[in-house]
C-alpha positions as MATLAB code, in Angstrom:
seq = 'MDLFYTPEYAKTGDVIPFYNEELKQFDHYYLKNWNPDAPKDKIVHGWHRITTMDNRNYIETPTKIHGGTGSVIKADGLYHMFYCTFDQNPPAQWARHAISKDLTEWEDVPEDKFGPDGVIYNMSDWRDPYVFWNEEENKWWMLLAARENAPTERNGCVALCASEDLSKWEYRKPIYAPRFNQAANECPDLFKMGDWYYLVYSNYTDGFCTYYRMSQSLNGPWIRPEVDTFDGRAFYAAKTGFDGKDHYVYGWNPTRGENGWGFDPGKDFGKDYKTWNWGGSIVVHKIIQRADGTLGVCPVESVANAFNKIQNASLQSLTGNWVINKNTAVCESMDGFSSAIGDKIPELCCIKAKIKYNGNPTRFGIALQVDDTYAQGYYLMFEPWYNRIQFRSGLRMYEQGGQMFPYAVEMERLIKLEAGKEYELAIYIQDTLAVLYVNNELAFGFRMYNEKDRQLGFFVSEGTLEVKDVTIEEE';
ca = [
       9.429  -13.052   -5.094;
       8.292   -9.178   -5.426;
      10.204   -6.487   -3.438;
       7.986   -3.545   -4.872;
       4.776   -4.395   -5.978;
       3.892   -4.230   -9.834;
       0.360   -5.540  -11.152;
       0.013   -7.505  -14.147;
      -0.371   -5.745  -17.463;
      -0.316   -2.354  -15.656;
       1.194    0.394  -13.834;
       0.563    1.346   -9.992;
      -0.288    4.997   -9.359;
      -1.500    6.964   -6.453;
      -1.490    4.471   -3.533;
      -4.831    5.625   -0.850;
      -3.568    3.867    2.425;
      -6.056    2.250    5.309;
      -5.008    0.303    8.169;
      -8.022   -2.140    8.905;
      -8.108   -1.955   12.367;
     -10.427   -4.954   13.028;
      -8.277   -7.366   10.829;
      -5.445   -6.137   11.625;
      -3.857   -5.653    7.991;
      -3.894   -2.870    5.425;
      -6.587   -2.628    2.829;
      -5.176   -0.009    0.377;
      -6.435    1.365   -3.114;
      -4.760    2.707   -6.136;
      -5.428    4.203   -9.440;
      -4.397    1.634  -12.014;
      -2.802    2.247  -15.151;
      -3.473   -0.810  -17.673;
      -0.315   -0.868  -20.044;
      -0.817   -0.521  -23.966;
      -0.957   -3.957  -24.298;
      -3.319   -5.208  -21.697;
      -5.555   -7.902  -22.934;
      -9.461   -6.113  -23.277;
     -10.082   -9.028  -21.021;
      -8.391   -8.018  -18.259;
      -8.954   -4.777  -17.906;
     -11.048   -3.376  -15.185;
     -10.708    0.349  -14.728;
     -11.450    2.393  -11.176;
      -9.770    2.069   -7.808;
      -8.245   -1.328   -6.447;
      -8.393   -2.520   -3.710;
      -5.099   -4.391   -2.430;
      -4.892   -6.224    0.884;
      -1.479   -7.002    2.724;
      -0.285   -8.437    5.972;
       3.436   -6.978    5.391;
       3.371   -3.826    2.816;
       5.168   -6.424    0.302;
       3.272   -9.187   -0.956;
      -0.380   -7.789   -2.186;
      -4.480   -9.826   -2.834;
      -5.920   -7.558   -5.273;
      -9.764   -6.721   -6.026;
     -11.259   -4.084   -8.111;
     -13.862   -1.872   -7.107;
     -16.779    0.209   -8.755;
     -14.837    3.512   -8.019;
     -13.918    5.555  -11.077;
     -11.796    8.757  -10.406;
      -8.848   10.299   -8.910;
      -6.989    9.645   -5.362;
      -8.573   10.488   -2.404;
      -8.743    8.832    1.385;
     -10.672    6.171    3.379;
     -11.600    6.889    6.931;
     -14.397    4.754    9.230;
     -16.579    6.480   10.994;
     -19.894    5.057   13.068;
     -19.804    2.305   11.630;
     -19.610    2.523    8.039;
     -16.513    3.121    5.992;
     -16.429    6.577    3.712;
     -14.263    7.041    0.397;
     -13.505   10.251   -0.802;
     -12.442   10.764   -3.993;
     -12.027   13.101   -7.057;
     -13.631   13.305  -10.403;
     -13.094   15.348  -14.028;
     -15.323   17.014  -16.229;
     -14.097   18.164  -19.514;
     -16.061   20.080  -21.220;
     -15.966   22.603  -19.551;
     -13.462   21.787  -17.456;
     -14.078   20.928  -13.606;
     -12.560   18.772  -10.872;
     -14.935   17.562   -8.151;
     -14.363   16.324   -4.479;
     -16.646   13.350   -4.105;
     -17.994   10.903   -1.257;
     -18.988    7.164   -1.232;
     -20.091    4.811    1.736;
     -19.146    1.056    1.921;
     -20.266   -1.402    4.780;
     -17.337   -4.052    3.495;
     -14.567   -1.655    1.771;
     -15.630   -3.544   -1.680;
     -18.678   -2.173   -2.748;
     -19.353    1.420   -2.540;
     -22.139    3.599   -3.158;
     -22.038    7.504   -4.141;
     -23.507   10.058   -2.299;
     -24.081   12.242   -5.472;
     -25.357   15.150   -3.437;
     -22.094   15.520   -1.273;
     -20.289   16.185   -4.368;
     -18.469   20.079   -4.414;
     -15.941   22.361   -5.812;
     -13.756   24.884   -5.146;
     -15.641   27.974   -4.434;
     -14.046   30.425   -6.626;
     -13.542   33.153   -3.758;
     -10.507   31.814   -1.733;
      -9.945   28.725   -4.070;
      -9.272   29.311   -8.281;
     -11.813   27.128  -10.210;
      -9.198   24.720  -12.102;
      -8.016   22.131   -9.294;
     -10.009   20.516   -6.619;
      -8.927   16.943   -5.839;
      -7.324   14.309   -4.056;
      -9.311   14.707   -0.740;
      -7.644   13.847    2.276;
      -9.876   13.527    5.438;
      -9.354   13.493    8.970;
     -11.062   13.825   12.503;
      -9.332   17.045   14.685;
      -9.799   16.297   18.056;
      -8.522   19.697   18.746;
     -11.771   21.477   17.015;
     -13.926   18.209   17.150;
     -14.408   18.401   13.503;
     -13.540   16.809   10.585;
     -10.605   18.875    8.014;
     -10.482   18.197    4.429;
      -6.856   18.843    2.714;
      -7.267   19.081   -1.149;
      -4.745   19.891   -3.967;
      -5.994   23.035   -5.277;
      -4.739   26.851   -5.946;
      -5.070   29.962   -4.605;
      -6.876   32.995   -6.269;
      -3.649   35.033   -6.155;
      -1.954   37.508   -8.372;
       0.233   35.257  -10.139;
       0.141   31.695  -11.161;
       2.210   30.470   -8.025;
      -0.825   29.823   -6.598;
      -0.890   25.483   -5.584;
      -1.335   25.063   -2.211;
      -2.956   22.497   -0.059;
      -7.079   24.021    0.754;
      -8.974   23.210    3.945;
     -12.665   22.467    4.429;
     -14.097   21.744    7.740;
     -17.028   19.531    8.769;
     -19.385   18.289   11.382;
     -21.215   15.620    9.465;
     -18.784   14.596    6.351;
     -21.179   15.964    3.610;
     -21.666   19.992    4.288;
     -17.982   21.132    3.890;
     -16.978   24.567    5.153;
     -14.505   26.488    2.947;
     -11.501   27.773    4.921;
      -8.044   29.467    4.240;
      -5.344   27.072    2.872;
      -3.360   24.862    5.726;
      -0.061   25.312    3.334;
       0.042   28.275    0.668;
       3.965   28.662   -0.098;
       3.391   31.023   -2.835;
       5.987   29.071   -4.731;
       4.295   26.374   -7.477;
       2.402   26.948  -10.417;
       0.466   23.571   -9.918;
      -1.796   22.693   -7.032;
       0.100   20.983   -4.165;
      -0.817   16.980   -5.244;
      -1.832   13.956   -2.563;
      -2.106   16.000    0.137;
      -1.285   13.668    3.424;
      -1.069   14.789    7.216;
      -0.212   12.699   10.424;
       0.927   13.232   13.825;
       4.251   11.555   15.051;
       5.275   12.351   18.674;
       4.951   16.091   19.077;
       4.980   17.041   15.439;
       2.331   17.166   12.987;
       3.637   16.591    9.044;
       2.134   17.809    5.866;
       2.876   15.825    3.264;
       2.259   16.481   -0.616;
       3.944   16.101   -3.798;
       4.584   18.383   -7.012;
       5.690   18.784  -10.548;
       6.725   21.864  -10.442;
      10.338   23.662   -9.067;
      10.876   19.872   -8.661;
       9.314   16.685   -8.969;
       8.961   14.554   -5.332;
       7.154   14.132   -2.347;
       7.751   16.781    0.075;
       7.185   17.212    4.382;
       6.917   20.238    6.153;
       6.634   19.927   10.043;
       4.570   21.702   12.979;
       3.929   21.452   16.427;
       0.644   22.790   15.722;
      -2.357   22.160   13.098;
      -2.280   26.024   12.572;
       1.582   26.303   12.077;
       3.982   27.706   11.232;
       5.151   24.724    8.973;
       8.748   24.262    8.461;
      10.782   23.024    5.651;
      13.248   20.939    6.845;
      16.760   20.726    5.221;
      16.508   17.658    3.460;
      12.323   18.122    2.842;
      11.779   14.390    1.349;
      11.236   10.905    1.236;
      13.027   10.120   -1.864;
      14.295   11.322   -5.472;
      13.031   12.099   -8.540;
      11.468    8.479   -9.045;
       9.066    8.561   -5.953;
       5.817   10.222   -6.242;
       2.343   10.960   -5.050;
       3.545    9.173   -1.728;
       0.589    8.812    1.017;
       1.214    7.770    4.595;
      -0.306    4.723    6.609;
       0.220    4.019   10.244;
      -0.941    0.672   11.795;
      -0.887    1.474   15.512;
       2.388    1.222   15.836;
       4.476    2.123   12.655;
       4.374    4.775   10.013;
       4.678    4.190    6.334;
       5.408    5.858    3.042;
       3.802    4.451    0.110;
       4.945    6.273   -3.443;
       5.084    4.770   -6.959;
       8.310    4.503   -9.235;
       7.549    4.985  -12.388;
       8.530    2.901  -15.153;
       9.366    4.151  -18.622;
       8.915    3.616  -22.050;
       5.398    4.680  -23.232;
       6.128    7.989  -24.588;
       3.013    9.231  -23.051;
       4.220   12.991  -23.112;
       5.659   12.844  -26.342;
       9.643   13.680  -25.127;
      11.141   10.598  -26.471;
      14.591   11.429  -28.562;
      13.401   10.203  -32.408;
      16.352    7.713  -32.100;
      16.057    4.666  -29.771;
      18.767    4.361  -27.321;
      16.757    2.396  -24.943;
      14.557    2.343  -22.363;
      16.800    4.217  -20.030;
      16.412    7.280  -22.281;
      12.750    7.337  -22.397;
      10.713    9.464  -20.298;
       9.101    8.419  -17.024;
       5.511    6.899  -17.150;
       2.590    8.225  -15.050;
       2.435    4.903  -12.889;
       5.036    2.142  -12.196;
       5.681    0.004   -9.124;
       4.802    0.220   -5.424;
       7.454    1.628   -3.108;
       7.287    1.720    0.637;
       9.576    3.031    3.405;
       9.255    2.740    6.512;
       9.148    6.347    8.393;
      11.754    7.673   10.949;
      11.801   10.141   13.328;
      15.043   12.096   14.689;
      15.518   13.906   17.562;
      14.913   17.350   16.101;
      11.700   15.919   14.817;
      12.923   15.563   11.003;
      12.449   12.545    9.390;
      14.115    9.550    7.387;
      13.372    6.573    5.974;
      14.409    2.725    6.243;
      13.585   -0.488    4.632;
      10.089   -2.099    5.849;
      10.575   -5.006    7.394;
       9.663   -7.914    4.991;
      12.066   -6.271    2.263;
      14.729   -6.028    5.197;
      14.194   -9.473    5.864;
      13.127  -11.034    2.052;
      16.873  -12.684    1.784;
      18.158  -15.646    3.657;
      20.964  -16.611    1.321;
      24.172  -14.218    1.722;
      27.130  -14.646    0.054;
      30.718  -12.332    0.385;
      31.367  -10.659   -2.573;
      34.792  -10.695   -4.317;
      36.361   -7.426   -5.304;
      39.374   -7.320   -7.860;
      41.597   -3.993   -9.203;
      40.994   -2.152  -12.506;
      42.962    1.196  -12.358;
      44.841    3.031   -9.450;
      46.253    1.072   -6.127;
      43.379   -0.805   -4.767;
      44.924   -3.148   -1.262;
      42.352   -5.631   -1.576;
      41.886   -8.522    1.502;
      39.284  -10.713    2.572;
      36.583   -8.169    3.433;
      38.450   -5.078    3.136;
      39.107   -2.972   -0.528;
      41.246    0.422    0.471;
      42.685    2.724   -2.402;
      43.707    6.204   -2.263;
      43.836    7.835   -5.751;
      45.283   11.384   -5.287;
      45.853   11.692   -9.132;
      42.588   10.339  -10.697;
      40.004    7.804  -10.909;
      40.548    4.467   -9.396;
      38.177    1.642  -10.101;
      37.163   -2.131   -8.632;
      35.041   -4.813  -10.058;
      33.480   -7.400   -8.345;
      30.896  -10.337   -8.356;
      28.385   -9.990  -11.150;
      24.817   -9.225   -9.802;
      21.530  -11.114   -9.644;
      18.197   -9.957  -11.182;
      16.625  -10.301   -7.522;
      18.862   -9.156   -4.317;
      20.502   -6.939   -2.124;
      23.981   -5.626   -2.562;
      25.548   -4.291    1.175;
      28.349   -2.486    1.966;
      30.078   -0.123    4.297;
      32.160    2.781    2.701;
      34.084    5.736    4.414;
      36.498    7.814    2.759;
      39.400   10.706    3.606;
      40.273   13.628    2.129;
      38.040   15.593   -0.145;
      37.415   13.256   -3.124;
      35.097   14.615   -6.484;
      33.442   11.373   -5.810;
      33.709    8.074   -4.864;
      30.434    5.292   -4.771;
      29.207    2.228   -5.860;
      28.397    1.084   -9.902;
      26.332   -1.459  -11.345;
      25.675   -3.010  -14.114;
      29.424   -2.100  -15.330;
      32.155   -4.681  -16.825;
      36.090   -4.020  -17.391;
      35.677   -1.292  -19.600;
      34.076    0.647  -16.999;
      31.941    2.486  -18.810;
      28.283    1.780  -19.387;
      26.240    0.875  -16.466;
      25.068    3.133  -13.657;
      27.098    4.936  -10.735;
      25.790    6.058   -8.145;
      28.397    8.463   -7.046;
      29.006   10.113   -3.128;
      29.879   13.780   -4.243;
      31.091   15.607   -1.039;
      31.518   18.926   -2.600;
      28.072   18.959   -2.966;
      26.471   17.240   -0.385;
      24.842   15.381   -2.489;
      24.625   11.683   -3.874;
      24.347   11.343   -8.149;
      23.001    8.781  -10.022;
      23.645    8.888  -13.675;
      23.764    6.308  -16.631;
      25.952    5.194  -18.914;
      25.129    7.205  -21.909;
      26.206   10.722  -19.909;
      29.849    9.189  -20.174;
      29.675    9.981  -23.870;
      28.880   12.992  -26.187;
      25.611   11.782  -26.881;
      24.325   11.610  -23.488;
      25.091   15.184  -23.071;
      23.596   16.477  -26.301;
      20.291   14.674  -24.848;
      20.605   15.586  -21.150;
      21.600   19.218  -21.586;
      22.188   19.482  -17.672;
      24.594   18.526  -15.223;
      22.884   16.193  -13.233;
      20.538   13.403  -14.169;
      19.160   12.669  -10.600;
      20.553   13.601   -6.867;
      19.789   13.404   -3.558;
      20.826   15.485   -0.647;
      22.937   14.104    2.538;
      25.768   15.364    4.123;
      28.758   13.698    3.745;
      31.652   13.659    6.022;
      34.986   12.296    6.168;
      36.162    9.519    8.242;
      32.436    8.696    8.960;
      31.029    4.944    7.662;
      27.876    5.030    5.405;
      26.413    1.396    5.430;
      24.618    0.737    1.977;
      22.011   -1.468    0.910;
      20.866   -1.222   -2.413;
      17.417   -3.510   -2.842;
      17.205   -4.618   -6.905;
      14.093   -6.190   -8.584;
      14.834   -6.796  -12.074;
      15.050   -2.847  -13.660;
      13.926   -1.107  -10.008;
      16.400   -0.074   -7.661;
      16.606    1.790   -4.195;
      19.426    2.547   -2.171;
      19.315    2.936    1.416;
      22.535    4.897    3.522;
      22.438    4.275    7.216;
      19.045    3.128    7.539;
      17.664    6.920    6.854;
      17.967    7.788    3.488;
      16.669    7.057    0.316;
      17.041    7.072   -3.316;
      15.658    5.148   -6.362;
      16.045    4.368   -9.893;
      15.599    2.615  -12.753;
      18.175    0.313  -14.877;
      16.820   -0.962  -18.247;
      19.785   -1.000  -20.579;
      22.415   -3.061  -18.739;
      21.927   -6.118  -17.087;
      23.419   -9.531  -15.920;
      26.763   -7.501  -15.066;
      29.097   -6.717  -12.581;
      29.079   -4.399   -9.240;
      32.259   -2.158   -8.628;
      33.479    0.959   -6.806;
      35.441    4.094   -7.690;
      37.086    6.938   -5.774;
      38.633    9.813   -7.929;
      41.436   12.358   -6.066;
      40.815   10.925   -2.513;
      41.009    8.014   -0.488;
      38.347    5.162   -0.109;
      37.429    2.196    2.289;
      34.882   -0.604    1.374;
      34.291   -3.143    3.604;
      31.880   -6.164    4.367;
      30.517   -6.171    0.640;
      28.220   -9.016    0.368;
      25.132  -10.307   -1.949;
      21.757  -11.477   -0.565;
      19.575  -13.861   -2.694;
      16.390  -16.295   -1.911;
];
């Protein structure tokens, strides 16, 4: 059983969501990045179609479309695919159009190929076309990852074109141009939920995430919410899908180990300390909308209901003064760091717990894949002083870790923390991949390569922590 889809001998890149109204199923597509050791007779390049009824189990079929990210729509009885291609000499990027009657066999429409205009938009970037019907204007709109013609390199934007026939496109000013990023705002996407429009894009400069902006008009202004991401660093190129009832966001959690960018350290410290690959495993979150219009995410139902065997986890004190009963463990640790350790972590499972802090601790949280030394392992550190969750791996506890990572935070996720408030945690683990959900509205994905087959734990430093109802769910 898989919680997060990873193709054999390959990595999932950008997902292109499409809901098939006739069959009541998702017929998504994705960009497939084959592993270096993939058998040659298995390799089929191009977009791959992945059909799913539950956003967890997929049936895969290759297509003959070769190119980058885009979108799929149905109009006048035909399926239309918009994608992008790249020229190398000289460098150029193009929006492309293909049509199909069955979502598998696609026919390119070469005369519909077009690039940036060179007036509003810089000639360097023009990719990831997203097409939707604008009912207010009675025209098709296309969003693209692009760069403005601007006086500085901070010219990444979401471009806008309009059409009446899906063939000829009129250039318009960007739908969103924050003058902030030094690269195109990739994989643009847009959806409406209630009274709000949401503009989604990814960027790898001044941050590395999928972001969203919100507005009550397609003409803006586009508001940046206080927490403007769906997940953390390990969730990229995400796009959204809608089945008529629920909205979902599909991104990829990258694997490590291929050194595609040439940045890995000379000494091998294990995969935890290698750079991220392009692509990995599909992670899907269900989107929820709060009363103020801001968005959160929770697990899709097929993941949340994947396990049927539930056992209560045991805890025992390692350091500090823990009072441990059947379902509760409490520690007051005003003078330093206190830790407790529990059961072994299965390779495929969900760990659940409820935690509450009091006082003003420097940090508290859950440890994964640790032993009695509480050294090597992985730590989800809730830090009230910074209103964040920090992910920290074991090597960060040693001098070599500080030399390898000359910065304070490995990965983080913003969250407003309040003393006395109970937080429900659910950590879904599939081998090296894990996703933490907090209160069914915040997600934080990460990878754990080096340490396996060890234990879970809880800790608190200079404050009080209460841990309740710790369970481990399995198949």
